[in-house]
N, C-alpha and C positions, 0 to 999 in steps of 0.2 A: 516446473517448468514455467516461464514467463510468456505470457500470450499478451499483446497490448493491441487494442481495436479504437477507432475513432468512432463514435456515433452521437445520433440525437438519440436522447433518451427523454421517453412520454413519461413513464413512471419509472424509476428508478428502483423504487422497493419492490415492486413487481418482478422487476428484472432481476434484482438480488437473488432473491428467493429462487427464480427460473434456472440461474445459473447455479447455485448451490445446489438445486435436485439433480442437476448435471453433471457435477464432479469437482466445481470449482471450489478449491482450498480458501482463497482470499481473493477480496473482489476489491479494487482501489483505483484513487484516482493517479493514473501514472504521471501527469504534468506535478503531482505535486512531492515526488520523489528525485531526488539528486541521483538518478542513474542507477546503475546495476550493484554497486558496492552498497547503497543504502537499501534498495530493495532486498537485495540478498542477507546484510545485516538484521533489519528488521525480521525475516524470516527465519533466519538462527534463532533469534532470541524469542521469538514465539514458540518455535519448537522447543526450545530449552525450557519455557516458561510453563508449558504443557509436562513436558518429562518432569521438570522438577516440582509441580504441583505450584507454582507460584504465578501462574495466570490470575488476571484481574478481570479477565471475563471468560464466561463458559464457551461461546463461539468462538472458533477459531480463526474466523474473519475479522471480527470485532478486534479480536486478541493483537490481530496482526495490524490493524489501525492504531492501535494503542502503541504499538512497537515502533511502528512507521514514524508516527509525529514524536514519541517520545514523550507523550502526555498520560498519563493514565485519566482525567478527566473525560470523559466520555463526548460531551460537546466539542473539545479541542479535536479529540482523534476522529472525529466525524468530519471535521473538515478535509480529511484525507480520503475520503468516501465518495463515489459518484453519487451525482445529483440529477435532478430532471435538468434538459437543456444537452449542450453539446459536451463530450467528455472525451477524454482520452482513458479509455477504461483498462486498468493493468490486472491481468487475472495470472494467480497461481493455481496450477493446475498439474495432475499425473499425466505423464504421456498417455495413459492408455485413455483417458476423456478428454484429450484434447479434440478429436475430432468433433464431438457433441457440442461442444462451445463453439468452433468454428460454425456448425451449422446453424446455432443461434444469431452469432453475430457477424458472421462473414468472412473476410479475408482479414487475417490480422495485418499490422503495418507496424512498421521499425519503433523500437523502442527508444526511450533516451532524451524525448522533447519534453524539459521542466520548465517549468513557470519562474522563470528567473526572481521577478519582483517578488512572489509569494516564498519562495526559498529564502530571499534574504532577510524579507521581514521576519517571519515566522521563525526561524532558526538564527535570526539575530546575526546575519554573517556581514563581515565590513568588505571583504575583498573576495569576489565569490570565481574570480579568476583563479583564485589558489586553490585547487581542487586539493591538495593535501589537508591544508587548514580547513577548509569548508566540511571536508567528509568528518574531519576529527572533530569537529563541533557539532555535526550531527551524531554520532557513531557515542559521543560523552553523552548527549541528552539522551540517547536511546538507552545506554549503559547507567544511567543514574535511576531509572526506573526500577531496577532491583534492590536499589539501598532507599527508597521512600516507602513509607507505611501509611 
């Protein structure tokens, strides 16, 4: 399940470790994801990568950032991670662990507020208002990871 929180972060690395210890499977900057289909596609690709032993990272959360970004270069994938300062923290977590995450970060907010300028620049989108074409371009970038060696 996806939970989204808005939070000011002092120490992102420490928070990531705490969230993982409490059951977060993936932690990312939700504003860098172009909606629920992008988030779901990256999750599916991450799960498949581990199942097929074609994952680039040993850590599920890092592999998720790779899939979300469509980039196996870690420095680029980390652009999709949370950082110190204000964040829209996206967390993929099992239903059973949901309450622990809420105790740490407070009340979740609505998902879906993406950084339009980031999406346009990063994924080289020409018309972000054309949802089908935008998703197609993003999904192609994610899918191409499986063909890169």
